[in-house]
Legacy VTK file of the C-alpha trace (Angstrom):
# vtk DataFile Version 3.0
C-alpha trace
ASCII
DATASET POLYDATA
POINTS 94 float
-57.408 50.169 65.851
-55.184 48.820 62.658
-54.812 45.757 60.679
-50.996 45.914 61.968
-52.440 46.128 65.831
-54.901 42.720 64.766
-51.832 41.360 63.376
-49.157 41.551 66.554
-52.220 41.181 68.791
-53.022 37.892 67.448
-49.411 36.796 67.450
-49.159 37.530 71.079
-51.903 35.233 72.061
-51.522 32.558 69.240
-48.545 31.038 67.493
-50.014 30.793 63.868
-51.931 32.611 61.783
-53.547 31.594 58.233
-55.346 34.115 55.502
-58.799 32.331 56.692
-58.359 33.363 60.024
-57.480 36.645 59.500
-60.308 36.804 56.790
-62.672 35.657 59.472
-61.704 36.517 62.639
-59.696 39.927 61.683
-61.560 40.953 58.642
-58.499 41.672 56.908
-58.415 40.376 52.822
-54.664 41.334 52.132
-52.707 39.058 54.853
-49.422 38.636 52.363
-49.653 42.575 51.907
-49.656 43.410 55.397
-47.151 40.274 56.669
-44.916 42.379 53.997
-45.194 45.739 55.562
-45.140 44.618 58.702
-42.017 42.361 58.249
-40.388 46.017 57.209
-40.944 47.757 60.418
-39.856 44.259 62.207
-37.004 43.887 60.510
-34.947 46.397 63.271
-36.126 44.765 66.365
-34.793 41.114 64.864
-38.310 39.566 64.383
-39.917 38.829 61.542
-43.702 37.075 60.717
-42.654 33.856 58.279
-44.608 31.803 55.937
-44.939 28.056 55.105
-46.836 25.963 52.783
-49.342 23.497 54.949
-51.379 20.750 53.212
-55.164 21.218 55.067
-56.823 17.786 55.615
-58.777 18.289 52.351
-55.672 18.055 50.529
-55.544 21.831 49.612
-52.462 23.692 50.763
-52.311 27.392 52.436
-49.637 29.915 54.200
-49.513 29.761 57.621
-47.309 32.633 59.235
-45.508 32.504 62.591
-43.816 35.436 64.872
-39.876 34.532 64.958
-37.166 36.197 66.512
-34.552 36.618 63.749
-31.393 36.687 66.048
-29.782 34.358 68.599
-30.373 36.406 71.781
-32.815 35.480 74.266
-35.279 37.825 74.718
-38.787 39.273 74.890
-40.583 42.168 73.223
-43.268 44.073 74.487
-44.987 44.741 70.696
-46.625 48.415 70.496
-48.169 50.097 66.979
-48.548 53.246 67.090
-49.404 56.281 64.445
-45.657 57.520 65.570
-44.438 53.700 63.766
-43.049 52.905 67.045
-43.080 49.245 66.973
-41.175 47.533 70.662
-40.414 48.916 73.892
-39.779 46.806 76.798
-36.979 44.519 75.833
-36.187 42.034 78.778
-32.967 39.944 77.996
-31.813 36.730 79.337
LINES 1 95
94 0 1 2 3 4 5 6 7 8 9 10 11 12 13 14 15 16 17 18 19 20 21 22 23 24 25 26 27 28 29 30 31 32 33 34 35 36 37 38 39 40 41 42 43 44 45 46 47 48 49 50 51 52 53 54 55 56 57 58 59 60 61 62 63 64 65 66 67 68 69 70 71 72 73 74 75 76 77 78 79 80 81 82 83 84 85 86 87 88 89 90 91 92 93
């Protein structure tokens, strides 16, 4: 399983991903780099991983990532990542 698989799998079950969670739960040390690479692959499917800076209870700041659609079409897509770089199939539209 690739780091791309792990990240996309996380977003199937969770709304957000942080560097701390990526490191502790997914063993991914370079989340921002993987997100940048994934965004290039997701763009044709109107999907993007966005980041926002959040303030923690301790007063420190960290990035929080979420997977979003970049168009107004109401659609669902099951995400896949394979060696042939196929990312999406089984689109359903409302």
